[in-house]
N, C-alpha and C positions, 0 to 999 in steps of 0.2 A: 674939482674934487681935491681934498687934502691928501697929504702923504699917508701911506699905509703903515700903521703901527701894529706890531704884534706884542701883546701884553701876556707875560707868563708869570702868574701869581696864584698861589694856592689858597690864600685867604679870600673867601667869597666877598666879604665886605670891601676889602681893598680893591679886588678885581673889578667889582661893579662901580665903585667910586671913580677909579682911574679911567675906566672905559667911558663913563658918562662925561667926565671932565674933558677928555680928549675929543669925544664926539661933538660936544658943544663948541669946541674950538675948530671944528671942521675936519678933523682927521678921520680916516677910515680905519676902524679898529677891529682886529680879531683878538679875542681873549681866550686863553686856555689856562688850565690849572695843573697840568702834569708835564713831565719831560717828554713823555711819549707823544702827547698831543702837540707839544712844541716842535718836535722833530717832524711830525706829519705836516704841520702848518708851514714850516720853513721849506720842506720838500715841495709842497704844493704851490707856494708863492714866495717871492723874495721881498720881505718887508723892507720899507725904507728905514724904519726904526724898530729895534728890538728892545723892549723894556722887560728885563729879566730879574726875577727874584733870586737871591743867592741860595736860599734854602727852600727846597721843594720836597714833598713827601716821598717822591720816588727817585730823587737824584740830587746831587750837589750841583748848584748852579754853575760853578766854574767848570766842572767836568762836562756838564751839558753844553756849555758854551764852546768847549773844545770840539765836541761832536758837531755842533751847528756850523762851526768854522770849516769843517771838512766838507759839509754839504754846500755851504755858501761862503767861499773865500771872500774876505773883506768885510764880513758881517761884524767883526770886532770894532770897526770904525763907526758902526751904526748902533752899537749896543749901549744901553744905559742900565747899570746894575742898581737894583733896589735892595737895601739891606737894613735890618734892625741891629746889626752888629755895631759895636763901638767903632769909631773911625780909627782906632789904634790896634786893630787885630792884624795878624800876619796876612790873612787873606786880603783884607782891604789894602794893606801896604803893598802887597804883590800887584794887585790890580791897578793901584795908583801908579806903580812903576811902569805900567804899560800905557799910561795916560787914559785909563778908562774913566768914563763919566759915571758918577754915583748920585743916587738919591738916598738919603738916610731917613728911614721911617722913624717917626711920622714926618711927612713933608707937607708943605703947603701946596695948594693947587697952583699957585704962581710959580713955584719951583719946578713942578712937573711940567707945566706948559713951557716954561723957559728952556728946560733941558731938552724936551722933545723937539721944540722949535729949532734949537741950535743944531741938533744932530740931523734933523730933516733938511735944514738949509745946507749943511755940510754935504749930505748925500746929493742934493740937487746940484750944488756947485761942482761936485765930482762928475756927475752925469753930463753936465754942460761942457766941462773941460774935456771929457772923453769924446764927446761929439765933435768938438772943434778940432781935436787932434787928428781926427779921421779925415778932415777936409783936405 
């Protein structure tokens, strides 16, 4: 079974399309459209990859991400931000300074699959490394 991806996106068409693409690639996908649902989902399960829209109807994605980091320390290394913002905004500049991974809407399916695969492999490598350091 593929890595577990939590998609947080308020646009129903984007949410459905991203979910379908990732499921076809073999990922286990949970999809939510609000910050409250995202908080609940992250409390219930620790996703391998968090795909997070920066603008949600009930929260700013950056502030939500801060809350999620308190629930799941280290989730910032597993987050891909989705945005329709220009790549030259202060928010995007700030997140880039943190080495965050971005997908700029609209993005191609290949970009989505590539970004999720990269972050999932990073998570898997970290888990393997943590297991070998305990030996």
